[in-house]
C-alpha positions in Angstrom: 96.8 71.9 -66.8 97.6 73.1 -63.3 94.2 71.8 -62.0 94.7 68.3 -63.5 98.2 68.2 -62.1 97.1 69.0 -58.6 94.5 66.3 -58.7 97.0 63.8 -60.0 99.4 64.6 -57.2 96.6 64.2 -54.6 95.8 60.7 -55.8 99.5 59.7 -55.6 99.6 60.5 -51.9 96.4 58.8 -50.8 97.0 56.1 -48.1 96.5 52.5 -49.0 93.7 51.5 -46.7 93.9 47.8 -47.5 97.6 47.2 -47.0 100.3 46.6 -49.5 99.0 43.3 -50.8 95.3 43.6 -50.0 92.8 43.2 -52.8 90.3 45.9 -53.6 86.9 45.6 -52.0 84.3 43.6 -53.9 81.9 45.3 -56.1 78.2 45.4 -55.0 77.3 42.9 -57.6 79.8 40.4 -56.2 78.4 40.6 -52.6 75.9 38.0 -51.5 72.3 39.3 -51.1 72.1 39.4 -47.3 69.2 41.9 -47.4 66.6 39.3 -48.5 67.7 36.9 -45.9 67.7 39.5 -43.1 64.3 40.8 -44.1 62.8 37.3 -44.1 64.3 36.5 -40.7 63.0 39.8 -39.2 59.5 39.1 -40.5 59.5 35.7 -38.9 60.7 37.1 -35.6 58.1 39.8 -35.6 55.3 37.3 -36.4 56.4 35.1 -33.5 56.5 38.1 -31.2 53.0 39.2 -32.1 51.6 35.7 -31.5 53.1 35.7 -28.1 51.5 39.0 -27.0 48.6 38.9 -24.6 45.2 39.0 -26.4 44.1 42.2 -24.6 47.2 44.1 -25.8 46.6 46.0 -29.1 48.4 48.7 -31.0 47.0 52.2 -30.6 44.4 53.3 -33.2 45.4 55.9 -35.7 44.0 59.3 -34.8 41.4 60.5 -37.2 42.2 63.7 -39.0 38.5 64.7 -39.3 36.8 67.0 -36.8 34.5 65.5 -34.3 30.8 65.5 -35.0 28.9 68.4 -33.3 27.0 67.2 -30.2 23.2 67.2 -30.4 21.4 70.2 -29.0 19.5 69.2 -25.9 15.8 70.4 -25.9 14.1 71.5 -22.7 10.6 72.7 -21.9 9.4 74.3 -18.7 6.5 71.9 -18.8 8.8 69.0 -18.3 8.6 67.7 -14.7 12.4 66.9 -14.8 13.3 70.3 -16.1 15.8 71.1 -13.2 17.5 67.8 -13.6 17.8 68.1 -17.3 19.0 71.7 -17.0 21.9 70.7 -14.7 22.7 67.6 -16.9 22.9 69.7 -20.1 24.8 72.5 -18.4 27.4 70.1 -16.9 28.0 68.2 -20.0 27.7 70.8 -22.7 27.0 74.3 -21.4 24.2 75.0 -23.9 20.7 73.9 -24.8 17.5 75.0 -26.6 14.3 76.0 -24.8 10.9 75.3 -26.4 7.3 76.1 -25.3 8.3 79.5 -23.9 6.0 82.5 -23.8 7.8 84.8 -26.2 5.8 85.2 -29.4 7.5 85.1 -32.8 5.8 88.3 -33.8 7.6 90.2 -31.1 11.0 88.7 -32.1 10.4 89.7 -35.8 9.4 93.2 -34.9 12.4 93.5 -32.6 14.7 92.4 -35.4 13.3 95.0 -37.8 14.0 97.7 -35.3 17.5 96.3 -34.6 18.2 96.4 -38.3 17.2 100.1 -38.5 20.1 100.9 -36.2 22.6 100.0 -38.9 20.8 102.3 -41.3 22.0 105.3 -39.3 25.0 107.3 -40.4 28.3 106.8 -38.5 27.8 110.1 -36.7 24.3 109.2 -35.7 25.4 105.8 -34.3 28.1 107.4 -32.2 25.9 110.3 -30.9 22.8 108.2 -30.1 24.8 105.3 -28.5 28.1 106.8 -27.1 30.6 104.3 -26.0 30.6 103.5 -22.3 32.0 100.1 -21.7 30.2 97.8 -22.4 27.3 100.0 -23.5 27.1 101.9 -26.8 28.0 101.6 -30.4 31.2 99.8 -31.3 33.1 99.2 -34.6 36.4 97.5 -35.3 39.2 100.0 -35.7 40.0 98.7 -39.2 36.4 99.0 -40.4 35.7 102.5 -41.6 32.4 103.8 -42.9 32.0 103.0 -46.5 30.5 105.3 -49.1 27.1 103.7 -48.9 27.0 104.2 -45.1 27.2 100.5 -44.2 30.1 99.5 -42.0 31.3 96.0 -41.2 32.1 94.5 -37.8 29.6 96.9 -36.1 27.6 96.2 -32.9 25.4 97.9 -30.4 25.2 97.0 -26.7 22.0 98.3 -25.0 20.5 98.2 -21.5 17.1 96.8 -20.9 15.5 100.2 -21.6 17.3 100.4 -25.0 18.3 103.9 -23.9 19.6 106.5 -26.4 21.4 109.8 -25.7 19.5 111.9 -28.2 16.0 112.4 -29.3 16.6 110.9 -32.7 13.6 109.5 -34.6 14.1 105.9 -33.4 11.3 103.6 -32.6 12.6 100.8 -30.3 9.4 99.8 -28.6 9.4 96.2 -29.7 13.1 95.8 -29.1 12.6 97.1 -25.6 9.7 94.7 -24.9 11.7 91.8 -26.4 14.7 92.6 -24.3 12.6 92.6 -21.1 10.9 89.3 -22.0 14.3 87.6 -22.5 15.6 89.0 -19.3 12.6 87.7 -17.3 13.1 84.3 -18.9 16.8 84.3 -18.2 16.3 85.1 -14.5 13.8 82.3 -14.3 16.3 79.8 -15.7 19.0 81.1 -13.2 16.6 80.6 -10.4 15.9 77.0 -11.3 19.5 76.4 -11.9 20.4 77.7 -8.5 17.7 75.5 -6.8 19.0 72.4 -8.7 22.7 73.2 -7.9 22.0 73.8 -4.2 23.0 77.4 -3.8 21.0 80.5 -3.2 21.2 83.4 -5.6 18.5 85.6 -4.0 17.1 86.7 -7.3 13.7 87.6 -5.8 15.1 89.4 -2.8 17.8 91.4 -4.6 16.9 92.0 -8.3 19.7 94.6 -8.6 22.2 91.8 -8.3 22.0 91.2 -12.0 22.4 93.4 -15.1 21.1 92.5 -18.5 22.6 93.6 -21.9 21.2 93.3 -25.3 24.0 92.8 -27.8 23.1 93.4 -31.4 25.6 92.7 -34.3 25.2 92.6 -38.0 26.9 90.4 -40.6 26.8 89.7 -44.3 26.9 86.2 -45.7 30.4 85.7 -47.0 32.1 87.8 -44.2 34.7 86.2 -42.0 33.2 84.6 -38.9 34.6 86.8 -36.1 32.9 88.3 -33.1 32.2 92.0 -33.2 32.0 94.1 -30.1 34.4 92.0 -28.0 33.7 89.3 -25.4 32.0 90.1 -22.1 31.5 87.8 -19.1 28.0 86.7 -18.3 25.9 84.2 -16.3 23.5 83.1 -19.0 22.9 84.0 -22.6 19.7 83.8 -24.6 19.1 84.1 -28.3 15.8 83.7 -30.1 15.9 81.7 -33.3 13.8 83.6 -35.8 14.9 81.5 -38.8 17.0 78.4 -39.5 20.6 79.3 -38.8 23.7 77.5 -37.8 25.9 78.9 -35.0 29.4 78.3 -33.8 30.0 78.1 -30.0 33.4 78.5 -28.6 33.9 76.0 -25.8 36.5 75.8 -23.0 40.2 76.1 -24.0 41.3 72.9 -25.7 37.8 71.9 -26.7 37.6 74.1 -29.8 34.3 75.2 -31.4 31.1 73.2 -32.0 28.3 74.0 -34.5 24.7 73.8 -33.6 21.4 74.4 -35.5 18.6 75.4 -33.1 15.0 74.9 -34.0 13.1 77.8 -35.4 11.2 79.7 -32.6 13.3 78.1 -29.9 15.6 80.0 -27.6 19.2 79.0 -27.5 20.5 79.1 -23.9 24.3 79.3 -23.2 26.0 79.2 -19.8 28.8 81.7 -19.3 32.0 82.0 -17.3 30.2 83.4 -14.2 27.9 80.4 -14.0 30.9 78.1 -14.2 32.6 79.9 -11.2 29.3 80.0 -9.2 29.0 76.2 -9.7 32.6 75.7 -8.6 33.5 74.2 -12.0 30.6 71.8 -12.2 29.0 73.6 -15.2 30.5 73.8 -18.6 30.6 77.2 -20.3 30.4 78.8 -23.7 33.0 81.6 -24.2 31.5 84.7 -25.6 28.3 85.0 -27.6 27.2 82.5 -30.3 28.6 83.4 -33.8 26.5 82.8 -36.9 28.1 80.5 -39.5 27.5 82.8 -42.4 29.5 80.8 -45.0 30.0 82.0 -48.6 26.4 82.4 -49.6 24.7 85.5 -51.0 25.2 88.9 -49.6 22.0 89.0 -47.5 22.0 90.9 -44.3 21.8 89.1 -40.9 21.4 90.6 -37.4 22.2 88.7 -34.2 20.4 89.7 -31.0 21.9 88.1 -27.8 20.6 88.9 -24.3 23.3 88.5 -21.7 22.3 88.3 -18.0 25.5 89.5 -16.3 26.5 91.3 -13.1 26.9 94.9 -12.0 30.5 96.2 -12.2 30.9 96.4 -8.4 30.2 92.7 -8.0 32.7 90.1 -6.7 32.6 86.6 -8.3 33.1 83.6 -6.1 32.0 80.0 -6.0 28.5 79.6 -4.4 29.2 76.4 -2.5 26.1 74.5 -1.4 25.1 74.8 2.3 26.2 71.7 4.3 24.0 70.6 7.1 25.9 69.3 10.1 24.8 66.2 11.9 23.8 68.2 15.0 22.0 71.0 13.1 18.6 72.0 14.4 17.3 73.4 11.1 17.2 77.0 12.3 18.6 79.7 10.0 20.9 81.0 12.7 22.3 77.5 13.5 26.0 77.7 12.5 26.2 74.0 12.1 23.6 74.1 9.4 25.5 76.7 7.3 29.0 75.4 7.8 28.9 71.7 8.7 32.1 69.8 9.4 35.3 70.6 7.6 35.3 67.2 6.0 31.9 67.9 4.4 33.0 71.2 2.9 33.5 71.2 -0.8 36.9 72.3 -2.0 36.9 75.7 -3.8 38.3 75.6 -7.3 38.4 79.3 -7.9 39.6 82.3 -6.0 37.3 85.3 -5.5 37.9 88.1 -7.9 36.6 91.6 -9.0 34.0 91.4 -11.8 35.0 94.9 -13.1 38.7 93.9 -13.5 37.8 90.6 -15.0 35.3 92.2 -17.5 37.8 94.8 -18.6 40.4 92.2 -19.3 38.0 89.9 -21.2 36.7 92.7 -23.3 40.0 94.3 -24.2 42.3 91.3 -24.6 42.1 88.4 -27.0 41.2 85.1 -25.4 40.4 82.9 -28.4 42.9 80.3 -27.4 43.4 80.9 -23.6 40.8 80.7 -20.9 40.8 84.0 -18.9 39.5 82.1 -15.8 42.8 80.1 -15.6 44.5 82.8 -13.5 41.8 82.4 -10.8 41.9 78.6 -10.6 43.2 77.1 -7.4 
């Protein structure tokens, strides 16, 4: 009773919003239907406005929610007379290509894969003792991936030098893997030499072979595993990967570009340009961040090993744009002519990157996660 009484008293003291003699507001059913009239008038006005718009003006197209189609994989051959031009064109637009008609036999690649697979048959103690960790060389496994009862770990990788050196005298036969690594290195240096000639800068490969350092990165995966890189990222000039069988790969492009999927031809060599090549070219070349990752999918649990040869730099190197030499109008053509090397200030190309220590950069790239950020951004001018 008290609640009903309180409500009754509140209604008695409500103010009369319509005055003493005002009639109550009309019910909705009693109001005229202005909505239909207003909508019709608005439609007529919008139609007249659209007819008065210039013919070249159009509404923006709706953005598609589907991912972009992967770009075709350019195919190059050393026998092509336009090889240098096509190399620069593919490198500038995409940063990757496939090389055919090379001199690396498929039998050597298959033998090297067999020996690489044998590394994962070792026990965890053998892996760590034969290939101790010495960044970037050695055996590496994700911290969360412990050795399983059957001896097989996930997320494991080996980084070897060109000699495929080991620390112990374990019964390991890596003869084919060593020969395969050297063959890929020779091919990679040849591509760098041609790229340097085409871009107009001198890399002095022949005069100073110690300027480069090659690493063979071997990682194993199982179909159905999550696609993630094992062994971390490492900066490089050029990467090479022999295609033993039909396999799709995911390539991580520059920040904002996302990943693209490619399917190289069997027996071709997939070539990727790295971050060092991009700095050397002063930003003219595109790059692939990290090594290609196999798209394993959710198929059967078959084993798969990836062998990537990275041509990179010694740790004591400095990375800087290798700007083309500019010939001045008064140059005599002599090597000691300063005008030939420098040219006029107006002719000099503007640097897009600051010089930086390769060792510091390599440590940062390897130990920090850069899936979404470009580690080169801090050095851009």
